[in-house]
C-alpha positions, 0 to 999 in steps of 0.5 A, spaced: 500 500 499 502 506 498 500 512 502 501 520 500 501 525 506 499 532 503 501 538 507 498 545 505 502 551 508 501 559 506 507 563 509 509 558 515 516 556 514 517 555 521 511 550 522 512 547 515 519 544 516 518 541 523 512 538 520 515 535 514 521 532 518 516 529 523 512 526 518 518 523 515 520 520 521 514 517 523 513 514 516 514 507 517 515 505 509 519 507 504 514 508 499 510 513 503 510 520 500 510 527 503 506 532 498 507 540 500 502 544 497 505 551 496 503 558 493 508 560 488 508 567 491 510 564 498 517 566 498 518 565 505 516 557 505 519 556 498 526 559 501 526 554 507 524 548 503 530 550 498 534 549 504 531 542 506 536 536 504 533 533 498 529 527 499 525 523 494 519 522 499 518 529 498 514 532 493 513 539 492 506 542 488 507 550 487 501 553 484 498 560 483 494 561 489 486 560 488 482 566 491 
C-alpha cells in the first residue's frame, strides 16, 4: 500500500519544516510520500524548503493561489 501525506501551507516556514521532518521520521515505509502544497508567491516557505535536504519522499506542488 502506498501513502501520500499532503501538507498545505502559506507563509509558515517556521511550522512547515518541523512538520515535514516529524512526518518523515514517523513514516514506517520507504514508499510513503509527503506532498507539500505551496502558493507560488510564498517566498518565505519556498526559501525554507530550498534549504531542506533533498529527499525523494518529499514532493512539492507550487501553484498560483486560488482566491
